[in-house]
C-alpha positions as CSV (number, residue, x, y, z in Angstrom):
1,M,-6.0,31.9,31.7
2,T,-6.5,28.1,31.5
3,S,-4.9,25.4,34.3
4,E,-3.6,22.1,32.7
5,T,-6.3,20.5,35.3
6,S,-9.1,22.6,33.5
7,T,-8.1,21.5,30.0
8,P,-10.8,19.5,28.4
9,Q,-9.5,15.5,28.1
10,P,-10.4,14.7,24.5
11,A,-8.4,18.6,23.5
12,M,-5.5,17.6,25.7
13,R,-5.5,13.7,24.2
14,L,-6.0,15.0,20.9
15,R,-2.9,17.3,21.3
16,E,-1.3,13.9,22.4
17,L,-1.9,12.2,19.4
18,A,-0.7,14.7,16.8
19,F,2.2,14.8,18.4
20,A,2.5,10.9,18.7
21,A,5.7,10.8,15.8
22,A,7.9,12.6,18.6
23,C,7.2,9.4,20.9
24,A,7.8,7.1,17.8
25,A,11.0,9.2,16.9
26,A,11.9,8.8,21.0
27,V,11.5,5.2,20.7
28,R,13.5,5.1,17.9
29,A,16.4,7.1,19.5
30,A,16.4,5.1,22.5
31,A,16.7,1.6,20.2
32,R,19.9,3.5,18.1
33,L,21.4,4.5,21.1
34,G,21.4,1.8,22.8
35,V,20.1,3.1,26.2
36,A,18.1,0.1,27.4
37,D,21.2,-2.0,27.1
38,A,23.4,0.5,28.6
39,L,21.0,1.2,31.8
40,G,21.2,-1.6,34.5
41,D,19.5,-2.7,37.4
42,A,20.6,0.2,39.7
43,P,19.5,3.6,39.0
44,V,22.0,5.8,36.3
45,S,21.7,9.4,36.2
46,A,21.2,10.9,33.0
47,D,24.8,12.2,33.0
48,E,26.5,8.2,33.6
49,L,24.0,7.0,30.9
50,A,25.2,10.1,28.4
51,A,28.6,8.9,28.6
52,E,28.0,5.0,28.0
53,V,26.2,6.0,25.0
54,Q,27.9,8.9,23.8
55,A,25.2,11.5,24.0
56,D,25.1,14.8,24.9
57,P,23.9,14.9,28.6
58,R,21.4,17.4,28.4
59,S,19.5,15.7,25.5
60,L,19.8,12.9,26.8
61,R,18.2,14.1,29.6
62,R,15.1,15.8,27.6
63,L,14.6,11.8,25.8
64,L,14.5,10.2,28.7
65,R,11.8,12.6,30.4
66,A,10.1,12.1,27.1
67,L,9.9,8.5,27.2
68,A,9.4,8.1,30.9
69,S,5.6,10.2,30.7
70,H,4.9,7.2,28.5
71,E,5.9,4.4,30.9
72,I,8.9,3.6,28.9
73,F,12.0,4.4,31.6
74,A,10.9,6.6,35.1
75,E,12.9,8.7,36.7
76,T,13.3,8.3,40.3
77,E,12.6,11.5,43.6
78,D,16.5,12.5,42.9
79,G,16.6,12.4,39.2
80,R,18.2,9.4,38.1
81,F,16.5,6.8,35.8
82,V,15.7,3.3,36.1
83,H,13.6,0.6,33.7
84,T,10.4,-0.4,33.9
85,P,8.6,-3.2,32.0
86,M,8.4,-1.3,28.4
87,S,11.6,-0.3,28.7
88,R,13.4,-3.4,29.5
89,Q,11.9,-5.2,26.2
90,L,13.9,-2.6,24.1
91,R,16.8,-4.4,25.5
92,E,18.6,-6.8,22.8
93,D,19.3,-9.3,25.3
94,A,15.5,-9.5,26.7
95,P,13.5,-12.9,26.3
96,N,11.0,-11.1,24.2
97,S,12.3,-8.2,22.5
98,L,10.9,-5.8,20.7
99,R,14.1,-3.4,19.7
100,Y,14.0,-4.6,15.9
101,I,10.2,-4.3,16.1
102,A,10.7,-0.5,17.5
103,L,13.0,-0.1,14.8
104,W,11.4,-1.2,11.9
105,C,8.2,0.4,12.7
106,T,9.9,3.5,12.3
107,E,12.5,2.9,9.2
108,P,13.4,6.1,7.4
109,W,11.2,5.3,4.7
110,T,8.1,5.0,7.3
111,W,8.5,9.0,7.4
112,D,8.2,9.8,4.1
113,A,5.1,7.6,3.3
114,W,3.5,8.3,6.7
115,P,2.6,12.1,5.1
116,R,0.6,10.5,2.2
117,L,-1.7,8.5,3.9
118,D,-4.6,10.5,2.7
119,E,-3.4,10.3,-1.1
120,A,-3.4,6.2,-0.6
121,V,-6.9,6.6,1.4
122,R,-8.3,8.5,-1.7
123,T,-6.8,5.9,-4.2
124,G,-7.0,2.7,-2.3
125,R,-3.3,1.9,-3.1
126,S,0.2,2.2,-2.3
127,V,2.6,5.5,-2.6
128,F,5.6,3.3,-2.7
129,Q,6.2,3.8,-6.2
130,D,5.5,7.1,-6.4
131,L,7.8,8.1,-3.8
132,Y,11.0,6.1,-4.9
133,G,10.2,4.5,-8.2
134,K,9.8,1.1,-7.4
135,G,8.1,-1.6,-5.6
136,F,8.9,-2.3,-1.5
137,F,10.8,-5.2,-1.5
138,E,12.5,-4.4,-4.4
139,Y,13.5,-0.7,-3.2
140,L,14.3,-2.6,0.4
141,H,16.9,-5.0,-1.4
142,E,18.1,-2.9,-3.3
143,D,18.6,0.9,-1.8
144,A,17.6,0.0,1.5
145,P,20.1,-3.0,2.7
146,E,20.3,-1.9,6.5
147,S,16.8,-1.6,6.4
148,A,15.9,-4.7,5.4
149,Q,18.2,-6.0,7.4
150,I,16.4,-4.8,10.5
151,F,12.9,-6.0,8.7
152,N,14.4,-9.3,8.7
153,R,15.7,-9.2,12.2
154,A,12.1,-7.7,13.1
155,M,10.0,-10.6,11.2
156,T,12.1,-13.3,12.9
157,T,12.4,-12.1,16.0
158,S,8.2,-11.3,15.8
159,S,8.1,-14.8,14.2
160,R,10.3,-16.8,17.7
161,Q,8.3,-15.1,19.9
162,S,4.6,-16.7,18.5
163,A,5.8,-19.8,17.7
164,E,5.2,-21.4,21.0
165,D,2.3,-20.0,21.4
166,V,1.1,-21.6,18.1
167,A,3.0,-25.0,19.1
168,A,1.5,-24.7,22.4
169,L,-2.3,-23.9,20.6
170,L,-2.6,-26.5,18.1
171,D,-4.0,-30.0,18.4
172,L,-2.5,-32.1,15.5
173,K,-4.1,-35.5,17.0
174,G,-3.6,-37.6,13.8
175,V,-1.6,-35.6,11.8
176,S,1.7,-37.2,10.4
177,V,2.6,-34.6,8.1
178,V,2.7,-30.8,8.9
179,A,3.3,-28.3,5.8
180,D,4.3,-24.5,6.7
181,I,3.4,-21.9,3.5
182,G,5.4,-19.1,3.6
183,G,6.7,-20.0,6.5
184,G,10.1,-17.9,6.4
185,Q,12.6,-19.5,8.1
186,G,10.2,-22.4,10.0
187,H,10.4,-21.2,13.8
188,V,6.6,-22.4,13.8
189,L,7.5,-25.6,12.4
190,A,10.4,-26.3,14.5
191,S,8.3,-25.4,17.3
192,L,5.8,-28.0,16.4
193,L,7.7,-30.5,15.6
194,E,9.7,-30.0,18.8
195,K,6.6,-30.7,21.0
196,H,5.2,-33.5,18.1
197,Q,8.0,-36.5,18.0
198,D,6.3,-38.6,15.6
199,V,5.2,-35.6,12.9
200,E,7.2,-35.0,9.7
201,G,7.4,-31.8,8.4
202,M,7.7,-29.6,5.5
203,L,8.8,-25.7,4.9
204,L,7.6,-23.5,1.9
205,D,9.0,-20.2,0.6
206,L,11.1,-18.4,-1.5
207,P,14.4,-19.8,-2.0
208,A,16.5,-16.7,-0.3
209,V,14.6,-17.2,2.7
210,V,14.5,-21.1,3.3
211,A,18.2,-21.0,2.7
212,K,18.5,-19.2,6.3
213,A,15.4,-21.7,7.9
214,D,16.2,-22.1,11.6
215,P,19.3,-24.3,11.6
216,R,16.9,-26.7,13.7
217,L,15.4,-27.4,10.4
218,R,18.5,-27.6,8.2
219,E,21.3,-30.2,7.6
220,G,22.7,-31.1,10.4
221,G,19.9,-30.1,12.4
222,E,18.2,-32.4,15.5
223,L,15.0,-32.1,13.4
224,A,16.5,-32.0,9.8
225,H,15.6,-35.6,9.3
226,R,12.3,-35.2,9.8
227,V,12.1,-32.0,7.4
228,R,11.8,-31.4,3.7
229,I,13.0,-28.0,3.1
230,V,10.9,-26.8,0.0
231,P,12.0,-23.3,-2.2
232,G,9.1,-22.0,-4.1
233,D,6.4,-19.0,-4.3
234,C,3.1,-20.3,-2.6
235,R,1.6,-17.6,-4.9
236,S,2.9,-19.7,-8.0
237,G,1.6,-23.5,-6.5
238,I,2.3,-25.9,-3.8
239,P,4.3,-28.6,-4.3
240,V,3.4,-30.3,-1.1
241,K,0.9,-32.7,0.1
242,A,0.1,-32.8,4.2
243,D,-2.1,-33.6,6.9
244,M,-2.2,-29.7,7.9
245,Y,-1.2,-27.1,6.2
246,I,0.1,-23.8,8.3
247,I,-0.3,-20.0,6.7
248,K,0.6,-17.7,9.2
249,N,1.0,-13.9,8.0
250,I,1.1,-13.8,4.4
251,L,-2.3,-13.2,3.4
252,E,-2.4,-10.1,4.1
253,W,-0.1,-8.1,0.8
254,D,-3.1,-8.0,-1.7
255,D,-6.4,-9.6,-2.6
256,E,-5.4,-11.6,-5.7
257,S,-2.2,-13.1,-3.6
258,T,-4.1,-14.7,-0.6
259,R,-6.6,-15.9,-3.2
260,R,-4.2,-17.4,-5.4
261,T,-2.3,-19.1,-2.5
262,L,-5.7,-20.0,-0.5
263,G,-6.7,-22.0,-3.8
264,N,-3.1,-23.6,-4.3
265,V,-3.7,-24.7,-1.0
266,V,-6.9,-26.6,-1.6
267,A,-5.4,-27.7,-5.3
268,A,-2.4,-29.6,-3.6
269,A,-4.2,-30.7,-0.1
270,P,-6.0,-34.2,0.0
271,P,-9.1,-34.2,0.9
272,G,-10.0,-34.2,4.5
273,A,-6.8,-32.0,5.3
274,R,-6.5,-29.3,7.7
275,V,-6.0,-25.6,6.8
276,V,-5.0,-23.1,9.7
277,V,-4.7,-19.4,8.7
278,I,-2.9,-17.2,11.4
279,E,-3.5,-13.6,11.0
280,N,-3.5,-10.5,13.2
281,L,-6.7,-8.8,13.1
282,V,-8.2,-5.1,12.8
283,D,-11.1,-6.3,14.9
284,D,-12.0,-8.3,18.2
285,S,-8.6,-7.9,19.4
286,P,-7.4,-6.2,22.5
287,S,-4.2,-5.3,20.0
288,M,-6.3,-3.1,17.5
289,R,-4.5,0.2,18.0
290,F,-1.4,-1.7,16.8
291,T,-2.8,-3.9,14.3
292,S,-5.0,-1.3,12.7
293,A,-1.7,1.0,12.5
294,M,0.4,-1.7,10.9
295,D,-3.2,-2.0,8.3
296,L,-2.5,1.4,7.5
297,L,1.1,0.7,7.0
298,L,0.6,-2.2,4.7
299,L,-1.7,-0.2,2.3
300,L,0.9,3.0,2.0
301,N,4.0,0.2,1.3
302,V,2.7,-2.3,-0.6
303,G,-1.2,-2.0,-0.9
304,G,-2.1,-4.5,1.3
305,A,-4.6,-5.1,4.4
306,K,-4.8,-6.5,7.7
307,H,-8.1,-8.3,7.8
308,T,-11.2,-8.4,9.7
309,K,-12.8,-11.9,11.5
310,D,-15.0,-11.8,8.7
311,S,-13.2,-11.0,5.6
312,M,-10.5,-13.4,6.2
313,M,-13.5,-16.1,6.9
314,T,-14.9,-15.3,3.3
315,R,-11.8,-15.4,1.6
316,M,-11.1,-18.7,3.3
317,K,-15.2,-19.6,2.2
318,E,-14.1,-18.6,-1.8
319,A,-11.4,-20.8,-1.7
320,G,-13.6,-23.6,-1.1
321,L,-12.4,-24.2,2.3
322,T,-14.6,-25.4,5.2
323,V,-14.1,-22.9,7.8
324,G,-14.8,-23.9,11.2
325,G,-13.6,-22.1,14.6
326,V,-11.7,-18.9,15.5
327,R,-9.7,-19.1,18.5
328,P,-6.7,-16.7,19.7
329,V,-3.2,-17.5,19.7
330,N,-2.1,-14.0,22.1
331,A,-3.0,-11.1,21.9
332,Y,-1.9,-10.4,18.7
333,L,-3.0,-13.5,16.5
334,H,-6.1,-15.5,15.9
335,A,-6.3,-19.1,14.2
336,F,-8.7,-20.1,11.7
337,E,-9.5,-23.8,11.6
338,S,-10.7,-25.0,7.8
339,T,-10.6,-28.6,6.2
340,V,-10.4,-29.5,2.9
341,P,-13.5,-30.7,1.4
342,G,-13.8,-34.7,0.8
């Protein structure tokens, strides 16, 4: 008979990893049920929480016990439950809420795609077309509008949270005009313009994206008089000239898109312009477990990839950029500084 204490640690760890889908599903269930939002500052019983979120009390206790084993919620000695730093981030009103990120990473299509990872590794391409008969974004917007909405909320949340970190990092000395290429709703650009009152900005992204730009940048917003919003596809061309170009989290879909986007920036930029590429990395990062998982998900859904430090620098040099230093923005992002040759 083998006791728990004599179980070899590698074997136990592998068992836990093999069952990791249960943890992801538990996080998703808690987010969808709104458990973190229902739990306040005082300890609450599972029965009380169940009444609040309209769940079966015994089943909710089982869910909370599983999550507590991962330090998401905690159980008191008298059997009630309280928040932990991680569980608080599942609250929708948390300053750095991860609720929509947690939902996005566990959307229904992910459970169809993950079991076919071996196929994606063999072929080196996305499995999405075979699964659903259409590309990933086409599927989202045509067949899974709820998932598309979750995606938009997750990307907006993530962008807002990193925007202030980017603004704090970048020195805009000597910059009169900054262009955010593929900048989504423009949260990074808005944060930069708020910090640098003498700088003007340009936001370029697809028409449907910039139509929902940050209210600060749109007509009537406090920054609108210093912003030009440009609908367009950075893979087709970049019709803006600036002293600094920012490219954040868009060079991961496929190599050809990366080459075209960087090439278009170099073609559009005046000599000496700064180009700052901001990306998650799958090496040299304290968030490697997260970013390497996202890297595999990109392989599955769009055939894309997260970059290593070397692969990103190689792509930038191939585009003709003079690459300088690389600096961490936060635990998840790195900024690559470069210039367009004179």
